[in-house]
N, C-alpha and C positions, 0 to 999 in steps of 0.2 A: 051356624055358630059368630058370633063377632070376636076379630079378633087384636089382642094388641103383640106387633114385631118388633125384636129387633137384631139389627146384621152390624157387625162388628166383622169391618172388610180390612185387610192388610195392605199387602203391595199386588194387584188384582183388576183385573175388566171382568166387572157382572152386571149383566142385563135383570133386570129386577122387574117383571112383568105382573102388580098385588092387582089389575086390574076384576079381578073372580074372586078375589074377596072381598069380605064384609069388614073394612077395617077401625077401629078406633081409634088405635097409636100407634104410629113409628119413629122407633129408637134407631138410627143411623150413626153407626162412624166409621167414615172413612181415611187409611192414611194417605200412604201413596197409593191412590185408585185414581180409576175410571167405573164412572158410575150411569148405565140408565135407569131413568123410573117412569112407571105409568104405577098413578094414582089409581085407585075407586072411585066410584062416586059414593058417598059417606050417604049411612040412616037420618042424619041431623050433622056431627060435623067431627073433624080429624083433628085429631093433631099431630103433627109430623116433629121432630127435633134432630138435627143436621147438624155435623161435628165432621170439618173433613182437615186436611193436613195439607195437602201437594196432592190435590184433586181437580179431576175433570169432571165437575156434572148435571148432568141433565135431566128435569124434571120434567113430566107432561101431566098438567094436570087439563080433569073435564071441565069442559067451555059452557056445561049443564050449573057449577058451582060458583058460589063464592069464593074467595080465595085471595091469603092476608099474608104477607111473607114480608117476617124480620130479620134482616142480616144484620150480623156484625163479623165487616170480613176488613183487614187490613189491609191486603195487598191481592185483592179480590177482585177479578173482574167479573162483571154481570151482567148479564142483557136477560129480561123477562118482557116479555110480550105478553100485549097484554093489559097488563100491570101498568096503575099510574101512582107513582111515589106523593107520596103523604107527608113525611118527612126526611130525615135524614133515619136510615135506613128502615124503610116502612113503605112499602109496595100493597097494593090492593088493586082486583078489579071497578069495576065498573058496580053498582049493589052490592058491593059485602054488606054495607049494615045492618040491609032488609032481606039478605039469604038464606032460605030454609035451611039448604046446604050448603056448608061452609069448610073449608080445608084451611086450618093457620098451618103456617113451616118459619119453622124456628131456623136459622141456618148460622152456625158459627165457623168459620172457612178461614182458614189461615191462606196459604200461597194458592189460591184457588182459579179455576175456573166453573161458574156454579149460570147456567141458562134454565131458566123458568116457559116453560110453555103453554099450549091450550091444545087439545084435541080433541 
């Protein structure tokens, strides 16, 4: 089955390895937390919506997919390894427009640290 998952994390430290799942949609809300997240290879396209308050996020996406990040974060430290800045708040991996499999990540963060890398 294809999954749509929602996580509401308050004050916690969590590791979410979603690689074994066939995931189409992810909604993650992280308050004062530390979250380590591994995303799976989607069949076609996966959409992720992440809201963070005072959080540390580390997200790993597969190297075999195209990935786009839309970031809205006032006081957020960000590090997007393997991504190019397209415009203010928009980052993409090489070949994203023509990729057969895509992950779209929308991040709305307050005072947070966000790192996205590839595995």
